[in-house]
N, CA, C, O and the ligand as a Tripos MOL2 file, in Angstrom:
@<TRIPOS>MOLECULE
protein
  249   247    63     0     0
PROTEIN
NO_CHARGES

@<TRIPOS>ATOM
      1 N         -59.0290  108.0810    7.8450 N.3       1 MET1
      2 CA        -57.8290  108.7870    8.3040 C.3       1 MET1
      3 C         -56.5900  108.1680    7.6500 C.2       1 MET1
      4 O         -56.3430  106.9680    7.7650 O.2       1 MET1
      5 N         -55.8400  108.9890    6.9820 N.am      2 THR2
      6 CA        -54.6430  108.5070    6.3040 C.3       2 THR2
      7 C         -53.4000  108.8980    7.0830 C.2       2 THR2
      8 O         -53.2120  110.0600    7.4430 O.2       2 THR2
      9 N         -52.5740  107.9280    7.3290 N.am      3 GLU3
     10 CA        -51.3090  108.2440    7.9700 C.3       3 GLU3
     11 C         -50.3150  108.6750    6.9150 C.2       3 GLU3
     12 O         -50.2350  108.0820    5.8390 O.2       3 GLU3
     13 N         -49.5610  109.7070    7.2300 N.am      4 LYS4
     14 CA        -48.5660  110.2100    6.2980 C.3       4 LYS4
     15 C         -47.1920  110.0960    6.9210 C.2       4 LYS4
     16 O         -47.0330  110.1300    8.1410 O.2       4 LYS4
     17 N         -46.2110  109.9610    6.0620 N.am      5 ALA5
     18 CA        -44.8440  109.8710    6.5510 C.3       5 ALA5
     19 C         -44.0660  111.1090    6.1290 C.2       5 ALA5
     20 O         -44.1660  111.5760    4.9950 O.2       5 ALA5
     21 N         -43.2950  111.6230    7.0690 N.am      6 CYS6
     22 CA        -42.4640  112.7990    6.7810 C.3       6 CYS6
     23 C         -41.3080  112.3900    5.8710 C.2       6 CYS6
     24 O         -40.5970  111.4270    6.1560 O.2       6 CYS6
     25 N         -41.1280  113.1180    4.7880 N.am      7 ARG7
     26 CA        -40.0560  112.7910    3.8520 C.3       7 ARG7
     27 C         -38.6840  113.1250    4.4290 C.2       7 ARG7
     28 O         -37.6800  112.5320    4.0350 O.2       7 ARG7
     29 N         -38.6430  114.0520    5.3420 N.am      8 ALA8
     30 CA        -37.3590  114.4770    5.8970 C.3       8 ALA8
     31 C         -36.8710  113.5280    6.9870 C.2       8 ALA8
     32 O         -35.7100  113.1200    6.9680 O.2       8 ALA8
     33 N         -37.7410  113.1670    7.9450 N.am      9 CYS9
     34 CA        -37.2710  112.3570    9.0740 C.3       9 CYS9
     35 C         -37.9940  111.0260    9.1940 C.2       9 CYS9
     36 O         -37.6790  110.2310   10.0800 O.2       9 CYS9
     37 N         -38.9550  110.7710    8.3220 N.am     10 HIS10
     38 CA        -39.6640  109.4870    8.2500 C.3      10 HIS10
     39 C         -40.6940  109.2560    9.3510 C.2      10 HIS10
     40 O         -41.2740  108.1730    9.4160 O.2      10 HIS10
     41 N         -40.9370  110.2240   10.2080 N.am     11 LEU11
     42 CA        -41.9590  110.0600   11.2400 C.3      11 LEU11
     43 C         -43.3330  109.9100   10.5950 C.2      11 LEU11
     44 O         -43.6570  110.6020    9.6310 O.2      11 LEU11
     45 N         -44.1340  108.9980   11.1410 N.am     12 ILE12
     46 CA        -45.4830  108.7950   10.6180 C.3      12 ILE12
     47 C         -46.4640  109.6310   11.4300 C.2      12 ILE12
     48 O         -46.5000  109.5630   12.6590 O.2      12 ILE12
     49 N         -47.2490  110.4120   10.7220 N.am     13 ILE13
     50 CA        -48.1520  111.3780   11.3320 C.3      13 ILE13
     51 C         -49.5820  110.9680   11.0400 C.2      13 ILE13
     52 O         -49.9340  110.7180    9.8870 O.2      13 ILE13
     53 N         -50.4180  110.8950   12.0820 N.am     14 SER14
     54 CA        -51.7970  110.4710   11.8530 C.3      14 SER14
     55 C         -52.7440  111.6510   11.7190 C.2      14 SER14
     56 O         -53.8590  111.4890   11.2240 O.2      14 SER14
     57 N         -52.3240  112.8270   12.1470 N.am     15 GLU15
     58 CA        -53.1720  113.9950   11.9000 C.3      15 GLU15
     59 C         -52.3430  115.2470   11.6790 C.2      15 GLU15
     60 O         -51.2060  115.3430   12.1420 O.2      15 GLU15
     61 N         -52.9210  116.2050   10.9690 N.am     16 GLY16
     62 CA        -52.2280  117.4410   10.6740 C.3      16 GLY16
     63 C         -51.3310  117.3000    9.4600 C.2      16 GLY16
     64 O         -51.1990  116.2140    8.8950 O.2      16 GLY16
     65 N         -50.7220  118.3920    9.0650 N.am     17 ASN17
     66 CA        -49.8810  118.3990    7.8800 C.3      17 ASN17
     67 C         -48.4860  118.9000    8.1540 C.2      17 ASN17
     68 O         -47.7530  119.2510    7.2290 O.2      17 ASN17
     69 N         -48.1090  118.9360    9.4260 N.am     18 VAL18
     70 CA        -46.7680  119.3680    9.7910 C.3      18 VAL18
     71 C         -46.1410  118.2890   10.6680 C.2      18 VAL18
     72 O         -46.7810  117.7740   11.5840 O.2      18 VAL18
     73 N         -44.9070  117.9570   10.3860 N.am     19 CYS19
     74 CA        -44.2070  116.9510   11.1820 C.3      19 CYS19
     75 C         -43.8380  117.5240   12.5460 C.2      19 CYS19
     76 O         -43.1750  118.5590   12.6150 O.2      19 CYS19
     77 N         -44.2570  116.8670   13.6420 N.am     20 PRO20
     78 CA        -43.9150  117.3780   14.9700 C.3      20 PRO20
     79 C         -42.4520  117.1560   15.3310 C.2      20 PRO20
     80 O         -41.9600  117.7450   16.2940 O.2      20 PRO20
     81 N         -41.7700  116.3410   14.5970 N.am     21 ASN21
     82 CA        -40.3640  116.0460   14.8840 C.3      21 ASN21
     83 C         -39.4420  117.0980   14.2700 C.2      21 ASN21
     84 O         -38.5860  117.6550   14.9580 O.2      21 ASN21
     85 N         -39.6150  117.3660   12.9850 N.am     22 CYS22
     86 CA        -38.6830  118.2780   12.3070 C.3      22 CYS22
     87 C         -39.3980  119.4760   11.6830 C.2      22 CYS22
     88 O         -38.7610  120.3160   11.0480 O.2      22 CYS22
     89 N         -40.7250  119.5580   11.8620 N.am     23 HIS23
     90 CA        -41.5350  120.6750   11.3830 C.3      23 HIS23
     91 C         -41.5570  120.8180    9.8710 C.2      23 HIS23
     92 O         -41.8440  121.8900    9.3390 O.2      23 HIS23
     93 N         -41.2480  119.7190    9.1840 N.am     24 SER24
     94 CA        -41.3380  119.7390    7.7390 C.3      24 SER24
     95 C         -42.7950  119.5720    7.3080 C.2      24 SER24
     96 O         -43.5930  118.9650    8.0220 O.2      24 SER24
     97 N         -43.1310  120.1040    6.1550 N.am     25 THR25
     98 CA        -44.4750  119.8910    5.6150 C.3      25 THR25
     99 C         -44.4270  118.9860    4.3880 C.2      25 THR25
    100 O         -45.4180  118.8230    3.6770 O.2      25 THR25
    101 N         -43.2560  118.4050    4.1560 N.am     26 GLU26
    102 CA        -43.0950  117.4880    3.0280 C.3      26 GLU26
    103 C         -43.5080  116.0920    3.4700 C.2      26 GLU26
    104 O         -42.6800  115.3170    3.9500 O.2      26 GLU26
    105 N         -44.7820  115.7720    3.3080 N.am     27 LEU27
    106 CA        -45.2900  114.4860    3.7600 C.3      27 LEU27
    107 C         -45.6800  113.6220    2.5780 C.2      27 LEU27
    108 O         -46.0520  114.1230    1.5170 O.2      27 LEU27
    109 N         -45.5910  112.3120    2.7790 N.am     28 SER28
    110 CA        -45.9560  111.3710    1.7230 C.3      28 SER28
    111 C         -46.9800  110.3840    2.2440 C.2      28 SER28
    112 O         -46.8780  109.9060    3.3740 O.2      28 SER28
    113 N         -47.9620  110.0830    1.4220 N.am     29 GLU29
    114 CA        -48.9480  109.0800    1.8140 C.3      29 GLU29
    115 C         -48.5250  107.7000    1.3530 C.2      29 GLU29
    116 O         -49.1960  106.7090    1.6380 O.2      29 GLU29
    117 N         -47.4210  107.6370    0.6470 N.am     30 ARG30
    118 CA        -46.9600  106.3440    0.1180 C.3      30 ARG30
    119 C         -45.6700  105.9290    0.8040 C.2      30 ARG30
    120 O         -44.5910  106.4370    0.5000 O.2      30 ARG30
    121 N         -45.8040  105.0060    1.7230 N.am     31 TRP31
    122 CA        -44.6240  104.4890    2.4110 C.3      31 TRP31
    123 C         -44.8430  103.0120    2.6860 C.2      31 TRP31
    124 O         -45.9790  102.5380    2.6900 O.2      31 TRP31
    125 N         -43.7630  102.2890    2.9140 N.am     32 ASP32
    126 CA        -43.8810  100.8490    3.1090 C.3      32 ASP32
    127 C         -43.9400  100.4750    4.5850 C.2      32 ASP32
    128 O         -44.8930  100.8470    5.2700 O.2      32 ASP32
    129 N         -42.9760   99.7700    5.0750 N.am     33 SER33
    130 CA        -43.0540   99.3040    6.4560 C.3      33 SER33
    131 C         -42.5890  100.3950    7.4270 C.2      33 SER33
    132 O         -42.0070  101.4010    7.0230 O.2      33 SER33
    133 N         -42.8570  100.1730    8.7010 N.am     34 TYR34
    134 CA        -42.4460  101.1600    9.6870 C.3      34 TYR34
    135 C         -41.8150  100.4910   10.8970 C.2      34 TYR34
    136 O         -42.0020   99.2960   11.1300 O.2      34 TYR34
    137 N         -41.0730  101.2670   11.6580 N.am     35 VAL35
    138 CA        -40.5110  100.7970   12.9240 C.3      35 VAL35
    139 C         -41.0800  101.6480   14.0470 C.2      35 VAL35
    140 O         -41.3800  102.8280   13.8670 O.2      35 VAL35
    141 N         -41.2210  101.0230   15.2090 N.am     36 LEU36
    142 CA        -41.6670  101.7530   16.3920 C.3      36 LEU36
    143 C         -40.4420  102.1470   17.2010 C.2      36 LEU36
    144 O         -39.6060  101.3040   17.5250 O.2      36 LEU36
    145 N         -40.3420  103.4110   17.5200 N.am     37 ILE37
    146 CA        -39.2250  103.8630   18.3410 C.3      37 ILE37
    147 C         -39.7860  104.4400   19.6490 C.2      37 ILE37
    148 O         -40.5340  105.4170   19.6500 O.2      37 ILE37
    149 N         -39.4010  103.8080   20.7460 N.am     38 PHE38
    150 CA        -39.9190  104.2430   22.0430 C.3      38 PHE38
    151 C         -38.9820  105.2410   22.7080 C.2      38 PHE38
    152 O         -39.4160  106.1790   23.3770 O.2      38 PHE38
    153 N         -37.6920  105.0170   22.5080 N.am     39 ASP39
    154 CA        -36.7070  105.8780   23.1370 C.3      39 ASP39
    155 C         -35.6750  106.3080   22.0940 C.2      39 ASP39
    156 O         -34.6370  105.6650   21.9380 O.2      39 ASP39
    157 N         -35.9630  107.3850   21.3910 N.am     40 PRO40
    158 CA        -35.1360  107.7760   20.2380 C.3      40 PRO40
    159 C         -33.6620  107.9570   20.5860 C.2      40 PRO40
    160 O         -32.7940  107.7020   19.7520 O.2      40 PRO40
    161 N         -33.3740  108.3950   21.8110 N.am     41 GLU41
    162 CA        -31.9780  108.6770   22.1470 C.3      41 GLU41
    163 C         -31.1770  107.4090   22.3900 C.2      41 GLU41
    164 O         -29.9510  107.4160   22.2800 O.2      41 GLU41
    165 N         -31.8640  106.3200   22.7200 N.am     42 LYS42
    166 CA        -31.1480  105.0680   22.9730 C.3      42 LYS42
    167 C         -31.2620  104.0960   21.8210 C.2      42 LYS42
    168 O         -30.6120  103.0510   21.8170 O.2      42 LYS42
    169 N         -32.0840  104.4330   20.8450 N.am     43 SER43
    170 CA        -32.3230  103.5160   19.7400 C.3      43 SER43
    171 C         -31.3450  103.7750   18.6000 C.2      43 SER43
    172 O         -31.1650  104.9130   18.1670 O.2      43 SER43
    173 N         -30.7110  102.6930   18.1150 N.am     44 GLU44
    174 CA        -29.7980  102.8370   16.9830 C.3      44 GLU44
    175 C         -30.5390  103.2990   15.7350 C.2      44 GLU44
    176 O         -30.0590  104.1400   14.9760 O.2      44 GLU44
    177 N         -31.7240  102.7240   15.5470 N.am     45 VAL45
    178 CA        -32.5340  103.1210   14.3940 C.3      45 VAL45
    179 C         -32.9370  104.5860   14.5360 C.2      45 VAL45
    180 O         -32.9370  105.3490   13.5700 O.2      45 VAL45
    181 N         -33.2790  104.9530   15.7680 N.am     46 GLY46
    182 CA        -33.6670  106.3390   16.0320 C.3      46 GLY46
    183 C         -32.5610  107.3170   15.6850 C.2      46 GLY46
    184 O         -32.8110  108.3810   15.1180 O.2      46 GLY46
    185 N         -31.3360  106.9500   16.0290 N.am     47 LYS47
    186 CA        -30.1940  107.8100   15.7150 C.3      47 LYS47
    187 C         -29.9980  107.9200   14.2160 C.2      47 LYS47
    188 O         -29.7040  108.9890   13.6820 O.2      47 LYS47
    189 N         -30.1710  106.7740   13.5460 N.am     48 LYS48
    190 CA        -29.9780  106.7510   12.1070 C.3      48 LYS48
    191 C         -31.0030  107.6350   11.4070 C.2      48 LYS48
    192 O         -30.6950  108.3040   10.4200 O.2      48 LYS48
    193 N         -32.2180  107.6280   11.9310 N.am     49 LEU49
    194 CA        -33.2800  108.4210   11.3170 C.3      49 LEU49
    195 C         -33.3100  109.8430   11.8540 C.2      49 LEU49
    196 O         -34.1070  110.6700   11.4110 O.2      49 LEU49
    197 N         -32.4340  110.1180   12.8130 N.am     50 ASN50
    198 CA        -32.4100  111.4380   13.4430 C.3      50 ASN50
    199 C         -33.7260  111.7320   14.1780 C.2      50 ASN50
    200 O         -34.2300  112.8550   14.1450 O.2      50 ASN50
    201 N         -34.2650  110.7130   14.8340 N.am     51 ALA51
    202 CA        -35.5530  110.8370   15.5190 C.3      51 ALA51
    203 C         -35.3910  111.5720   16.8390 C.2      51 ALA51
    204 O         -34.4370  111.3400   17.5830 O.2      51 ALA51
    205 N         -36.3180  112.4450   17.1140 N.am     52 LYS52
    206 CA        -36.2890  113.1780   18.3750 C.3      52 LYS52
    207 C         -37.4990  112.8710   19.2390 C.2      52 LYS52
    208 O         -37.4600  113.0680   20.4540 O.2      52 LYS52
    209 N         -38.5480  112.4000   18.6390 N.am     53 VAL53
    210 CA        -39.7370  112.0420   19.4130 C.3      53 VAL53
    211 C         -40.0350  110.5590   19.2180 C.2      53 VAL53
    212 O         -39.7330  109.9900   18.1690 O.2      53 VAL53
    213 N         -40.6270  109.9400   20.2310 N.am     54 ALA54
    214 CA        -41.0270  108.5480   20.1170 C.3      54 ALA54
    215 C         -42.1960  108.4330   19.1580 C.2      54 ALA54
    216 O         -43.0250  109.3390   19.0640 O.2      54 ALA54
    217 N         -42.2600  107.3210   18.4470 N.am     55 GLY55
    218 CA        -43.3770  107.1430   17.5350 C.3      55 GLY55
    219 C         -43.0580  106.1310   16.4600 C.2      55 GLY55
    220 O         -42.0990  105.3640   16.5500 O.2      55 GLY55
    221 N         -43.8920  106.1540   15.4420 N.am     56 LYS56
    222 CA        -43.7200  105.2510   14.3170 C.3      56 LYS56
    223 C         -42.9240  105.9680   13.2360 C.2      56 LYS56
    224 O         -43.1750  107.1350   12.9340 O.2      56 LYS56
    225 N         -41.9650  105.2570   12.6610 N.am     57 TYR57
    226 CA        -41.1620  105.8340   11.5900 C.3      57 TYR57
    227 C         -41.2020  104.9280   10.3690 C.2      57 TYR57
    228 O         -41.0080  103.7170   10.4770 O.2      57 TYR57
    229 N         -41.4480  105.5090    9.2310 N.am     58 ALA58
    230 CA        -41.4780  104.7360    7.9950 C.3      58 ALA58
    231 C         -40.0710  104.3020    7.6270 C.2      58 ALA58
    232 O         -39.1260  105.0870    7.7130 O.2      58 ALA58
    233 N         -39.9350  103.0470    7.2160 N.am     59 VAL59
    234 CA        -38.6340  102.5560    6.8070 C.3      59 VAL59
    235 C         -38.3300  103.0110    5.3830 C.2      59 VAL59
    236 O         -37.2060  103.3950    5.0580 O.2      59 VAL59
    237 N         -39.3570  102.9570    4.5500 N.am     60 ARG60
    238 CA        -39.1530  103.3200    3.1520 C.3      60 ARG60
    239 C         -40.2990  104.1980    2.6830 C.2      60 ARG60
    240 O         -41.4660  103.8330    2.8200 O.2      60 ARG60
    241 N         -39.9680  105.3490    2.1310 N.am     61 ILE61
    242 CA        -40.9650  106.2410    1.5700 C.3      61 ILE61
    243 C         -40.8470  106.1920    0.0640 C.2      61 ILE61
    244 O         -39.7590  106.3250   -0.4960 O.2      61 ILE61
    245 N         -41.9980  105.9960   -0.5930 N.am     62 ARG62
    246 CA        -41.9700  105.8580   -2.0440 C.3      62 ARG62
    247 C         -42.1720  107.1840   -2.7310 C.2      62 ARG62
    248 O         -42.1770  107.2480   -3.9610 O.2      62 ARG62
    249 ZN        -40.1290  115.1020   10.0050 Zn       63 ZN63
@<TRIPOS>BOND
     1     1     2 1
     2     2     3 1
     3     3     4 2
     4     3     5 am
     5     5     6 1
     6     6     7 1
     7     7     8 2
     8     7     9 am
     9     9    10 1
    10    10    11 1
    11    11    12 2
    12    11    13 am
    13    13    14 1
    14    14    15 1
    15    15    16 2
    16    15    17 am
    17    17    18 1
    18    18    19 1
    19    19    20 2
    20    19    21 am
    21    21    22 1
    22    22    23 1
    23    23    24 2
    24    23    25 am
    25    25    26 1
    26    26    27 1
    27    27    28 2
    28    27    29 am
    29    29    30 1
    30    30    31 1
    31    31    32 2
    32    31    33 am
    33    33    34 1
    34    34    35 1
    35    35    36 2
    36    35    37 am
    37    37    38 1
    38    38    39 1
    39    39    40 2
    40    39    41 am
    41    41    42 1
    42    42    43 1
    43    43    44 2
    44    43    45 am
    45    45    46 1
    46    46    47 1
    47    47    48 2
    48    47    49 am
    49    49    50 1
    50    50    51 1
    51    51    52 2
    52    51    53 am
    53    53    54 1
    54    54    55 1
    55    55    56 2
    56    55    57 am
    57    57    58 1
    58    58    59 1
    59    59    60 2
    60    59    61 am
    61    61    62 1
    62    62    63 1
    63    63    64 2
    64    63    65 am
    65    65    66 1
    66    66    67 1
    67    67    68 2
    68    67    69 am
    69    69    70 1
    70    70    71 1
    71    71    72 2
    72    71    73 am
    73    73    74 1
    74    74    75 1
    75    75    76 2
    76    75    77 am
    77    77    78 1
    78    78    79 1
    79    79    80 2
    80    79    81 am
    81    81    82 1
    82    82    83 1
    83    83    84 2
    84    83    85 am
    85    85    86 1
    86    86    87 1
    87    87    88 2
    88    87    89 am
    89    89    90 1
    90    90    91 1
    91    91    92 2
    92    91    93 am
    93    93    94 1
    94    94    95 1
    95    95    96 2
    96    95    97 am
    97    97    98 1
    98    98    99 1
    99    99   100 2
   100    99   101 am
   101   101   102 1
   102   102   103 1
   103   103   104 2
   104   103   105 am
   105   105   106 1
   106   106   107 1
   107   107   108 2
   108   107   109 am
   109   109   110 1
   110   110   111 1
   111   111   112 2
   112   111   113 am
   113   113   114 1
   114   114   115 1
   115   115   116 2
   116   115   117 am
   117   117   118 1
   118   118   119 1
   119   119   120 2
   120   119   121 am
   121   121   122 1
   122   122   123 1
   123   123   124 2
   124   123   125 am
   125   125   126 1
   126   126   127 1
   127   127   128 2
   128   127   129 am
   129   129   130 1
   130   130   131 1
   131   131   132 2
   132   131   133 am
   133   133   134 1
   134   134   135 1
   135   135   136 2
   136   135   137 am
   137   137   138 1
   138   138   139 1
   139   139   140 2
   140   139   141 am
   141   141   142 1
   142   142   143 1
   143   143   144 2
   144   143   145 am
   145   145   146 1
   146   146   147 1
   147   147   148 2
   148   147   149 am
   149   149   150 1
   150   150   151 1
   151   151   152 2
   152   151   153 am
   153   153   154 1
   154   154   155 1
   155   155   156 2
   156   155   157 am
   157   157   158 1
   158   158   159 1
   159   159   160 2
   160   159   161 am
   161   161   162 1
   162   162   163 1
   163   163   164 2
   164   163   165 am
   165   165   166 1
   166   166   167 1
   167   167   168 2
   168   167   169 am
   169   169   170 1
   170   170   171 1
   171   171   172 2
   172   171   173 am
   173   173   174 1
   174   174   175 1
   175   175   176 2
   176   175   177 am
   177   177   178 1
   178   178   179 1
   179   179   180 2
   180   179   181 am
   181   181   182 1
   182   182   183 1
   183   183   184 2
   184   183   185 am
   185   185   186 1
   186   186   187 1
   187   187   188 2
   188   187   189 am
   189   189   190 1
   190   190   191 1
   191   191   192 2
   192   191   193 am
   193   193   194 1
   194   194   195 1
   195   195   196 2
   196   195   197 am
   197   197   198 1
   198   198   199 1
   199   199   200 2
   200   199   201 am
   201   201   202 1
   202   202   203 1
   203   203   204 2
   204   203   205 am
   205   205   206 1
   206   206   207 1
   207   207   208 2
   208   207   209 am
   209   209   210 1
   210   210   211 1
   211   211   212 2
   212   211   213 am
   213   213   214 1
   214   214   215 1
   215   215   216 2
   216   215   217 am
   217   217   218 1
   218   218   219 1
   219   219   220 2
   220   219   221 am
   221   221   222 1
   222   222   223 1
   223   223   224 2
   224   223   225 am
   225   225   226 1
   226   226   227 1
   227   227   228 2
   228   227   229 am
   229   229   230 1
   230   230   231 1
   231   231   232 2
   232   231   233 am
   233   233   234 1
   234   234   235 1
   235   235   236 2
   236   235   237 am
   237   237   238 1
   238   238   239 1
   239   239   240 2
   240   239   241 am
   241   241   242 1
   242   242   243 1
   243   243   244 2
   244   243   245 am
   245   245   246 1
   246   246   247 1
   247   247   248 2
@<TRIPOS>SUBSTRUCTURE
     1 MET1         2 RESIDUE 1 A MET
     2 THR2         6 RESIDUE 1 A THR
     3 GLU3        10 RESIDUE 1 A GLU
     4 LYS4        14 RESIDUE 1 A LYS
     5 ALA5        18 RESIDUE 1 A ALA
     6 CYS6        22 RESIDUE 1 A CYS
     7 ARG7        26 RESIDUE 1 A ARG
     8 ALA8        30 RESIDUE 1 A ALA
     9 CYS9        34 RESIDUE 1 A CYS
    10 HIS10       38 RESIDUE 1 A HIS
    11 LEU11       42 RESIDUE 1 A LEU
    12 ILE12       46 RESIDUE 1 A ILE
    13 ILE13       50 RESIDUE 1 A ILE
    14 SER14       54 RESIDUE 1 A SER
    15 GLU15       58 RESIDUE 1 A GLU
    16 GLY16       62 RESIDUE 1 A GLY
    17 ASN17       66 RESIDUE 1 A ASN
    18 VAL18       70 RESIDUE 1 A VAL
    19 CYS19       74 RESIDUE 1 A CYS
    20 PRO20       78 RESIDUE 1 A PRO
    21 ASN21       82 RESIDUE 1 A ASN
    22 CYS22       86 RESIDUE 1 A CYS
    23 HIS23       90 RESIDUE 1 A HIS
    24 SER24       94 RESIDUE 1 A SER
    25 THR25       98 RESIDUE 1 A THR
    26 GLU26      102 RESIDUE 1 A GLU
    27 LEU27      106 RESIDUE 1 A LEU
    28 SER28      110 RESIDUE 1 A SER
    29 GLU29      114 RESIDUE 1 A GLU
    30 ARG30      118 RESIDUE 1 A ARG
    31 TRP31      122 RESIDUE 1 A TRP
    32 ASP32      126 RESIDUE 1 A ASP
    33 SER33      130 RESIDUE 1 A SER
    34 TYR34      134 RESIDUE 1 A TYR
    35 VAL35      138 RESIDUE 1 A VAL
    36 LEU36      142 RESIDUE 1 A LEU
    37 ILE37      146 RESIDUE 1 A ILE
    38 PHE38      150 RESIDUE 1 A PHE
    39 ASP39      154 RESIDUE 1 A ASP
    40 PRO40      158 RESIDUE 1 A PRO
    41 GLU41      162 RESIDUE 1 A GLU
    42 LYS42      166 RESIDUE 1 A LYS
    43 SER43      170 RESIDUE 1 A SER
    44 GLU44      174 RESIDUE 1 A GLU
    45 VAL45      178 RESIDUE 1 A VAL
    46 GLY46      182 RESIDUE 1 A GLY
    47 LYS47      186 RESIDUE 1 A LYS
    48 LYS48      190 RESIDUE 1 A LYS
    49 LEU49      194 RESIDUE 1 A LEU
    50 ASN50      198 RESIDUE 1 A ASN
    51 ALA51      202 RESIDUE 1 A ALA
    52 LYS52      206 RESIDUE 1 A LYS
    53 VAL53      210 RESIDUE 1 A VAL
    54 ALA54      214 RESIDUE 1 A ALA
    55 GLY55      218 RESIDUE 1 A GLY
    56 LYS56      222 RESIDUE 1 A LYS
    57 TYR57      226 RESIDUE 1 A TYR
    58 ALA58      230 RESIDUE 1 A ALA
    59 VAL59      234 RESIDUE 1 A VAL
    60 ARG60      238 RESIDUE 1 A ARG
    61 ILE61      242 RESIDUE 1 A ILE
    62 ARG62      246 RESIDUE 1 A ARG
    63 ZN63       249 GROUP 0 **** ****
């Protein structure tokens, strides 16, 4: 199972080919480190990434 990162919002997706956060299908299998966001509305990183759902977000997509 390959985790993919959304190129638009950086959410890491473990299944499917559509991002549940922004519904983009532009996914990348090449990304570096990630951050865990539990509460996107209170997280500074979450705001920066425009995160709407809790989850793992790639810091850098190659
Ligand atoms: Zn996305």
